[in-house]
N, C-alpha and C positions, 0 to 999 in steps of 0.2 A: 367340398362346399356343402353346407347343410341344405337339405330339401325343405321346401315349404309346402304347406297344405293348401295353398291357394290354387284357384283354377288356372291362374296364369302360368304356374310352374309346368303344367302339362299342356298348355295352350298350343304349343307348336305342333303337337301330334293329334290335335282334335279333328274330328270329322267335320265335313261340310254341314252347315246348319240346315234344318228342315224347312225353314221359312225365312222370309225377310224379317218378320217380327222377332223371331228367335235370334237372328243374327244381330239385330239392333240391340236387343236386351243384353246379349253377351258383350257386345261392344261397349255399351254403357257401363257394365260392370268392370270391364278391363280399364276403361278410362278412369272410373272412380278409384280403383285400386292404385293406378299409377299416380293420379293426382294427390292421393292421400300419402304417398310415399311408403306404402306398406310392403313393397316388393324389393328384394335385393336386386343387384344389377343384372344378374343372369336371368332372373324371372322377368325383369322389366324388358329385357331384349326379346324374350319369348312372347311376352304380352304385346309388344309393339309389332312383332312379326304376325301374330294371330290377328291383331287389329287390322293390319294391312290386308290380310286375306279376307276378313269380314267386310271391309270397305269395298274391296273388289267384288265380292259376292253381292252386296247390296246394290252397287252400281249396275251390275249385270242384270239383276232383277228389275231395277227401275227402267233400264233400257228395253227389256223385254216387254214390260207393261206399256211403256211409251209406244213401242211398235204396234202393240195390240190396239191401243186407243186410236192410233193413226189409221189403222185399217178400219176400225169401227166407224170413225168419223169421216172416212174418205179423204184423208189428208187435208181436211179443212179445219184444223185446230185453230182456235182463236186465242190470243194471249189473255190470260186472266187478269182482270183489273177489278178494283173495288166498285167501279161504276156499273159493270155488267154482271156482277156476282149474283144478283137475284133475277136476272132476265131469263125468260123462257123463249127459246127460238122457235 
């Protein structure tokens, strides 16, 4: 099977991203490549696998930040609504 020069071809062996933003950027690139139909089947499977890893990484980062915010706010988080978006407590 021919090798491709896309990042998705080597995606399954890629290291963990350095940040949430880096993971999101890589995920956006993978999605764009897959939607454009630029990848052969094997590379698409590798891209899907890498995308799943990136989604898990991002979800874990968001959970971590959510926990930190809860600690900072003393578990008193209020749901965000457009009505209280500009309010200062």
